KOLSEZA-381495 format. One record per atom (N, C-alpha, C): residue number from 1; residue in one letter; atom name; x, y, z. Coordinates in steps of 0.05 Angstrom, whole numbers. Example, Ala and Ser with C-alpha at 12.3 -4.5 7.8 and 13.67 -1.06 7.14 Angstrom:
! KOLSEZA-381495
{rec 1; A; N; {264; -114; 156}}
{rec 1; A; CA; {246; -90; 156}}
{rec 1; A; C; {264; -66; 156}}
{rec 2; S; N; {257; -45; 142}}
{rec 2; S; CA; {273; -21; 143}}
{rec 2; S; C; {258; 1; 157}}
This chain:
! KOLSEZA-381495
{rec 1; M; N; {-42; 326; -70}}
{rec 1; M; CA; {-21; 322; -91}}
{rec 1; M; C; {-22; 293; -99}}
{rec 2; D; N; {-24; 287; -125}}
{rec 2; D; CA; {-25; 260; -135}}
{rec 2; D; C; {3; 248; -137}}
{rec 3; R; N; {7; 226; -125}}
{rec 3; R; CA; {34; 213; -124}}
{rec 3; R; C; {33; 186; -140}}
{rec 4; L; N; {17; 184; -160}}
{rec 4; L; CA; {16; 159; -175}}
{rec 4; L; C; {38; 159; -196}}
{rec 5; L; N; {58; 143; -190}}
{rec 5; L; CA; {80; 138; -209}}
{rec 5; L; C; {92; 164; -220}}
{rec 6; T; N; {101; 181; -202}}
{rec 6; T; CA; {114; 206; -210}}
{rec 6; T; C; {139; 199; -227}}
{rec 7; P; N; {142; 211; -250}}
{rec 7; P; CA; {165; 205; -268}}
{rec 7; P; C; {192; 211; -254}}
{rec 8; H; N; {211; 194; -260}}
{rec 8; H; CA; {238; 198; -250}}
{rec 8; H; C; {255; 207; -273}}
{rec 9; N; N; {279; 216; -267}}
{rec 9; N; CA; {298; 226; -288}}
{rec 9; N; C; {313; 203; -301}}
{rec 10; R; N; {313; 180; -289}}
{rec 10; R; CA; {329; 157; -300}}
{rec 10; R; C; {311; 136; -311}}
{rec 11; I; N; {318; 124; -333}}
{rec 11; I; CA; {302; 102; -345}}
{rec 11; I; C; {316; 76; -339}}
{rec 12; G; N; {300; 55; -332}}
{rec 12; G; CA; {311; 30; -325}}
{rec 12; G; C; {323; 14; -349}}
{rec 13; P; N; {334; -10; -344}}
{rec 13; P; CA; {348; -25; -365}}
{rec 13; P; C; {330; -34; -388}}
{rec 14; H; N; {304; -36; -384}}
{rec 14; H; CA; {286; -45; -405}}
{rec 14; H; C; {270; -22; -417}}
{rec 15; G; N; {279; 3; -414}}
{rec 15; G; CA; {266; 26; -425}}
{rec 15; G; C; {242; 35; -409}}
{rec 16; R; N; {239; 24; -385}}
{rec 16; R; CA; {216; 32; -368}}
{rec 16; R; C; {227; 47; -344}}
{rec 17; L; N; {210; 64; -334}}
{rec 17; L; CA; {217; 80; -310}}
{rec 17; L; C; {218; 61; -286}}
{rec 18; P; N; {236; 65; -268}}
{rec 18; P; CA; {237; 48; -244}}
{rec 18; P; C; {212; 54; -227}}
{rec 19; V; N; {202; 34; -214}}
{rec 19; V; CA; {178; 36; -198}}
{rec 19; V; C; {187; 40; -169}}
{rec 20; V; N; {177; 61; -155}}
{rec 20; V; CA; {182; 66; -127}}
{rec 20; V; C; {157; 59; -113}}
{rec 21; T; N; {159; 41; -93}}
{rec 21; T; CA; {135; 34; -77}}
{rec 21; T; C; {135; 49; -51}}
{rec 22; Y; N; {111; 49; -39}}
{rec 22; Y; CA; {107; 63; -14}}
{rec 22; Y; C; {97; 43; 6}}
{rec 23; D; N; {104; 47; 32}}
{rec 23; D; CA; {94; 31; 54}}
{rec 23; D; C; {72; 49; 66}}
{rec 24; I; N; {46; 41; 63}}
{rec 24; I; CA; {25; 58; 72}}
{rec 24; I; C; {8; 44; 94}}
{rec 25; H; N; {5; 57; 117}}
{rec 25; H; CA; {-11; 48; 139}}
{rec 25; H; C; {-36; 65; 141}}
{rec 26; I; N; {-59; 52; 143}}
{rec 26; I; CA; {-85; 68; 144}}
{rec 26; I; C; {-100; 59; 168}}
{rec 27; R; N; {-108; 79; 185}}
{rec 27; R; CA; {-127; 74; 207}}
{rec 27; R; C; {-155; 79; 197}}
{rec 28; T; N; {-173; 58; 200}}
{rec 28; T; CA; {-200; 60; 191}}
{rec 28; T; C; {-220; 60; 214}}
{rec 29; A; N; {-245; 64; 209}}
{rec 29; A; CA; {-265; 64; 229}}
{rec 29; A; C; {-267; 37; 244}}
{rec 30; D; N; {-261; 15; 231}}
{rec 30; D; CA; {-262; -11; 244}}
{rec 30; D; C; {-235; -25; 247}}
{rec 31; G; N; {-213; -10; 247}}
{rec 31; G; CA; {-187; -23; 252}}
{rec 31; G; C; {-165; -9; 235}}
{rec 32; G; N; {-152; -24; 218}}
{rec 32; G; CA; {-131; -13; 202}}
{rec 32; G; C; {-121; -32; 182}}
{rec 33; V; N; {-105; -23; 163}}
{rec 33; V; CA; {-93; -40; 142}}
{rec 33; V; C; {-67; -28; 134}}
{rec 34; Q; N; {-49; -45; 124}}
{rec 34; Q; CA; {-23; -36; 115}}
{rec 34; Q; C; {-19; -47; 86}}
{rec 35; Y; N; {-9; -29; 69}}
{rec 35; Y; CA; {-1; -37; 42}}
{rec 35; Y; C; {29; -31; 39}}
{rec 36; P; N; {46; -52; 43}}
{rec 36; P; CA; {75; -48; 45}}
{rec 36; P; C; {88; -42; 18}}
{rec 37; N; N; {74; -48; -4}}
{rec 37; N; CA; {85; -43; -31}}
{rec 37; N; C; {66; -29; -50}}
{rec 38; A; N; {54; -8; -40}}
{rec 38; A; CA; {35; 7; -56}}
{rec 38; A; C; {49; 22; -78}}
{rec 39; F; N; {38; 24; -102}}
{rec 39; F; CA; {50; 38; -124}}
{rec 39; F; C; {44; 68; -123}}
{rec 40; G; N; {23; 76; -110}}
{rec 40; G; CA; {16; 103; -109}}
{rec 40; G; C; {-8; 109; -90}}
{rec 41; Y; N; {-13; 133; -85}}
{rec 41; Y; CA; {-35; 142; -68}}
{rec 41; Y; C; {-43; 170; -74}}
{rec 42; S; N; {-67; 178; -67}}
{rec 42; S; CA; {-76; 205; -70}}
{rec 42; S; C; {-100; 210; -53}}
{rec 43; V; N; {-106; 235; -47}}
{rec 43; V; CA; {-131; 242; -33}}
{rec 43; V; C; {-144; 264; -50}}
{rec 44; N; N; {-168; 258; -59}}
{rec 44; N; CA; {-183; 278; -74}}
{rec 44; N; C; {-212; 279; -63}}
{rec 45; D; N; {-220; 303; -55}}
{rec 45; D; CA; {-247; 308; -43}}
{rec 45; D; C; {-251; 290; -19}}
{rec 46; G; N; {-229; 285; -4}}
{rec 46; G; CA; {-231; 268; 20}}
{rec 46; G; C; {-230; 239; 16}}
{rec 47; I; N; {-230; 230; -9}}
{rec 47; I; CA; {-228; 201; -15}}
{rec 47; I; C; {-199; 193; -18}}
{rec 48; L; N; {-191; 174; -2}}
{rec 48; L; CA; {-164; 164; -2}}
{rec 48; L; C; {-162; 141; -22}}
{rec 49; M; N; {-144; 142; -41}}
{rec 49; M; CA; {-140; 121; -61}}
{rec 49; M; C; {-112; 110; -59}}
{rec 50; V; N; {-110; 83; -59}}
{rec 50; V; CA; {-85; 70; -58}}
{rec 50; V; C; {-83; 50; -82}}
{rec 51; Q; N; {-61; 51; -96}}
{rec 51; Q; CA; {-57; 34; -119}}
{rec 51; Q; C; {-39; 10; -111}}
{rec 52; V; N; {-50; -15; -113}}
{rec 52; V; CA; {-36; -39; -105}}
{rec 52; V; C; {-38; -60; -126}}
{rec 53; G; N; {-21; -80; -125}}
{rec 53; G; CA; {-22; -103; -143}}
{rec 53; G; C; {5; -117; -145}}
{rec 54; Q; N; {5; -136; -163}}
{rec 54; Q; CA; {30; -151; -169}}
{rec 54; Q; C; {52; -133; -180}}
{rec 55; D; N; {44; -117; -200}}
{rec 55; D; CA; {62; -98; -212}}
{rec 55; D; C; {44; -76; -223}}
{rec 56; V; N; {57; -55; -234}}
{rec 56; V; CA; {43; -31; -244}}
{rec 56; V; C; {22; -38; -266}}
{rec 57; D; N; {29; -58; -283}}
{rec 57; D; CA; {11; -66; -305}}
{rec 57; D; C; {-12; -82; -295}}
{rec 58; H; N; {-10; -94; -272}}
{rec 58; H; CA; {-32; -111; -260}}
{rec 58; H; C; {-39; -101; -233}}
{rec 59; S; N; {-48; -76; -231}}
{rec 59; S; CA; {-54; -64; -206}}
{rec 59; S; C; {-83; -54; -205}}
{rec 60; D; N; {-93; -50; -181}}
{rec 60; D; CA; {-120; -40; -177}}
{rec 60; D; C; {-118; -16; -158}}
{rec 61; N; N; {-139; 1; -160}}
{rec 61; N; CA; {-142; 23; -142}}
{rec 61; N; C; {-162; 16; -120}}
{rec 62; I; N; {-155; 21; -95}}
{rec 62; I; CA; {-173; 16; -73}}
{rec 62; I; C; {-181; 43; -62}}
{rec 63; Y; N; {-206; 48; -59}}
{rec 63; Y; CA; {-216; 75; -50}}
{rec 63; Y; C; {-228; 72; -22}}
{rec 64; F; N; {-221; 91; -5}}
{rec 64; F; CA; {-231; 93; 22}}
{rec 64; F; C; {-248; 118; 25}}
{rec 65; A; N; {-273; 114; 33}}
{rec 65; A; CA; {-292; 137; 36}}
{rec 65; A; C; {-282; 156; 58}}
{rec 66; P; N; {-289; 182; 55}}
{rec 66; P; CA; {-280; 202; 75}}
{rec 66; P; C; {-286; 195; 104}}
{rec 67; G; N; {-309; 184; 110}}
{rec 67; G; CA; {-316; 177; 137}}
{rec 67; G; C; {-305; 151; 147}}
{rec 68; Y; N; {-293; 135; 129}}
{rec 68; Y; CA; {-283; 108; 136}}
{rec 68; Y; C; {-254; 110; 144}}
{rec 69; W; N; {-237; 124; 129}}
{rec 69; W; CA; {-209; 126; 137}}
{rec 69; W; C; {-205; 150; 155}}
{rec 70; W; N; {-188; 146; 176}}
{rec 70; W; CA; {-183; 167; 196}}
{rec 70; W; C; {-157; 179; 193}}
{rec 71; Q; N; {-136; 163; 190}}
{rec 71; Q; CA; {-108; 172; 188}}
{rec 71; Q; C; {-94; 154; 169}}
{rec 72; Y; N; {-73; 165; 156}}
{rec 72; Y; CA; {-55; 149; 141}}
{rec 72; Y; C; {-27; 159; 144}}
{rec 73; V; N; {-7; 141; 141}}
{rec 73; V; CA; {21; 147; 143}}
{rec 73; V; C; {35; 134; 119}}
{rec 74; V; N; {53; 149; 106}}
{rec 74; V; CA; {67; 139; 83}}
{rec 74; V; C; {97; 136; 90}}
{rec 75; D; N; {109; 113; 85}}
{rec 75; D; CA; {137; 107; 92}}
{rec 75; D; C; {144; 116; 120}}
{rec 76; P; N; {132; 104; 140}}
{rec 76; P; CA; {137; 112; 167}}
{rec 76; P; C; {165; 105; 177}}
{rec 77; H; N; {174; 118; 197}}
{rec 77; H; CA; {201; 112; 208}}
{rec 77; H; C; {199; 91; 229}}
{rec 78; S; N; {175; 84; 239}}
{rec 78; S; CA; {173; 62; 258}}
{rec 78; S; C; {156; 40; 245}}
{rec 79; D; N; {155; 17; 257}}
{rec 79; D; CA; {141; -6; 246}}
{rec 79; D; C; {111; -3; 246}}
{rec 80; D; N; {100; 9; 267}}
{rec 80; D; CA; {71; 11; 270}}
{rec 80; D; C; {64; 38; 282}}
{rec 81; P; N; {67; 60; 266}}
{rec 81; P; CA; {64; 87; 277}}
{rec 81; P; C; {36; 94; 286}}
{rec 82; L; N; {16; 81; 275}}
{rec 82; L; CA; {-12; 86; 283}}
{rec 82; L; C; {-22; 67; 304}}
{rec 83; D; N; {-3; 50; 315}}
{rec 83; D; CA; {-10; 31; 336}}
{rec 83; D; C; {-34; 14; 328}}
{rec 84; L; N; {-33; 3; 304}}
{rec 84; L; CA; {-55; -14; 293}}
{rec 84; L; C; {-53; -43; 302}}
{rec 85; G; N; {-30; -51; 314}}
{rec 85; G; CA; {-27; -78; 323}}
{rec 85; G; C; {-23; -98; 300}}
{rec 86; L; N; {-12; -87; 278}}
{rec 86; L; CA; {-8; -105; 255}}
{rec 86; L; C; {17; -121; 258}}
{rec 87; D; N; {16; -146; 248}}
{rec 87; D; CA; {39; -163; 248}}
{rec 87; D; C; {54; -157; 222}}
{rec 88; L; N; {77; -144; 225}}
{rec 88; L; CA; {91; -132; 201}}
{rec 88; L; C; {112; -150; 190}}
{rec 89; D; N; {114; -175; 197}}
{rec 89; D; CA; {135; -193; 187}}
{rec 89; D; C; {125; -204; 160}}
{rec 90; E; N; {137; -195; 138}}
{rec 90; E; CA; {128; -203; 111}}
{rec 90; E; C; {130; -233; 106}}
{rec 91; D; N; {150; -247; 119}}
{rec 91; D; CA; {153; -275; 116}}
{rec 91; D; C; {128; -290; 126}}
{rec 92; E; N; {116; -279; 147}}
{rec 92; E; CA; {92; -292; 158}}
{rec 92; E; C; {68; -289; 139}}
{rec 93; Y; N; {67; -268; 123}}
{rec 93; Y; CA; {46; -265; 104}}
{rec 93; Y; C; {47; -288; 83}}
{rec 94; E; N; {72; -294; 74}}
{rec 94; E; CA; {75; -316; 56}}
{rec 94; E; C; {67; -343; 68}}
{rec 95; D; N; {74; -347; 94}}
{rec 95; D; CA; {67; -372; 107}}
{rec 95; D; C; {37; -375; 109}}
{rec 96; V; N; {23; -353; 115}}
{rec 96; V; CA; {-6; -354; 117}}
{rec 96; V; C; {-18; -363; 91}}
{rec 97; D; N; {-9; -352; 69}}
{rec 97; D; CA; {-19; -360; 42}}
{rec 97; D; C; {-14; -390; 37}}
{rec 98; E; N; {9; -400; 45}}
{rec 98; E; CA; {15; -428; 41}}
{rec 98; E; C; {-3; -446; 58}}
{rec 99; D; N; {-8; -437; 83}}
{rec 99; D; CA; {-25; -452; 101}}
{rec 99; D; C; {-54; -454; 90}}
{rec 100; E; N; {-64; -432; 79}}
{rec 100; E; CA; {-90; -431; 68}}
{rec 100; E; C; {-92; -451; 44}}
{rec 101; D; N; {-72; -452; 27}}
{rec 101; D; CA; {-73; -470; 4}}
{rec 101; D; C; {-74; -500; 14}}
{rec 102; E; N; {-60; -506; 36}}
{rec 102; E; CA; {-59; -533; 46}}
{rec 102; E; C; {-87; -542; 57}}
{rec 103; D; N; {-102; -522; 68}}
{rec 103; D; CA; {-128; -529; 80}}
{rec 103; D; C; {-150; -534; 59}}
{rec 104; E; N; {-145; -525; 34}}
{rec 104; E; CA; {-166; -529; 14}}
{rec 104; E; C; {-167; -556; 2}}
C-alpha cells in the first residue's frame, strides 16, 4: 500500500493539505537507519522507498534494495524497537551539525 501523502479531509490555513510525517526505523544488512520525519514510504516489488527532505516540495526518495533492508517499523511505540543502538535525541543531531561546521 502506497502511503505517500495520503489526502486528508481538512485543508490547512494556506490552502494546502497538512503534512503528516512518519518515524521510520530500518534494519539493513550493515546496521540501520532512522528517518524521524519521513513524508512517506512504500514497498513495491520488495524495494523499500522512503520520502525525506526539508519539506514536501524539497524532498527526495531513498530506495533500499530487497536484499539490503531486512526490517522496518513505522511510528514505533518504543524508542528503538529494532535494537539498532541509535542515539534518538534530536537535539544531539543539531549539535553534531554545528560541530561539523566549526571544524571546517
